[in-house]
C-alpha positions as CSV (number, residue, x, y, z in Angstrom):
1,M,-43.2,10.2,-28.5
2,S,-41.0,7.3,-27.8
3,K,-38.1,9.7,-27.2
4,E,-39.9,11.4,-24.0
5,L,-41.8,8.2,-22.9
6,A,-37.4,6.3,-23.3
7,M,-36.2,9.4,-21.5
8,D,-38.4,9.1,-18.7
9,V,-37.8,5.1,-18.6
10,A,-34.2,6.9,-18.1
11,A,-35.2,8.8,-15.8
12,A,-37.0,6.3,-13.7
13,V,-33.9,3.4,-13.2
14,R,-31.0,6.1,-12.4
15,R,-33.1,8.0,-10.1
16,A,-34.1,4.0,-8.7
17,R,-30.3,3.2,-8.3
18,Y,-29.1,6.5,-7.2
19,G,-31.4,7.5,-4.9
20,R,-31.2,10.9,-4.5
21,L,-27.5,13.5,-4.0
22,P,-26.6,12.7,0.0
23,E,-27.4,16.6,2.5
24,R,-24.7,19.0,2.0
25,I,-22.1,19.8,4.1
26,R,-21.5,22.9,5.6
27,F,-18.0,24.3,5.8
28,E,-17.5,24.1,9.0
29,E,-18.6,20.5,9.6
30,M,-15.6,19.3,6.8
31,T,-12.9,21.5,8.7
32,E,-11.1,20.5,12.4
33,E,-9.1,23.1,15.7
34,V,-6.2,21.5,16.1
35,E,-3.6,22.6,17.9
36,A,0.0,23.1,16.4
37,V,1.9,21.4,18.8
38,P,0.7,20.0,21.1
39,S,0.8,21.0,24.9
40,G,3.9,18.6,27.1
41,V,5.7,18.4,23.6
42,V,9.9,20.2,23.6
43,I,10.4,21.6,20.8
44,T,14.2,21.3,19.6
45,S,15.7,24.2,18.6
46,Y,17.7,25.5,15.7
47,D,21.0,23.9,15.9
48,P,23.9,26.0,13.2
49,E,26.3,24.0,14.1
50,G,24.7,20.6,13.3
51,S,23.4,22.5,9.7
52,W,25.3,20.9,7.8
53,K,24.1,17.7,8.5
54,Y,21.2,18.6,6.5
55,Y,22.5,20.6,3.8
56,S,22.8,19.0,-0.1
57,C,24.3,20.9,-2.5
58,L,25.4,19.8,-5.7
59,A,28.0,22.5,-6.5
60,L,29.8,20.9,-3.2
61,D,29.1,17.4,-3.4
62,V,31.3,17.6,-6.6
63,G,33.6,19.9,-4.7
64,L,33.1,23.4,-6.4
């Protein structure tokens, strides 16, 4: 019987400390729709002449 009393006391302590679970959040409230590109922003296009500046290859660096 003391085991049941101890479990009830432990449950009461947990309930007093933590209260209850927070309210459930709906999926619609977790997501936000935003424009991918804000209006009025100029998009830079692909530049094939300048693409070599950003290309990295170990074989090219070594000279193979």
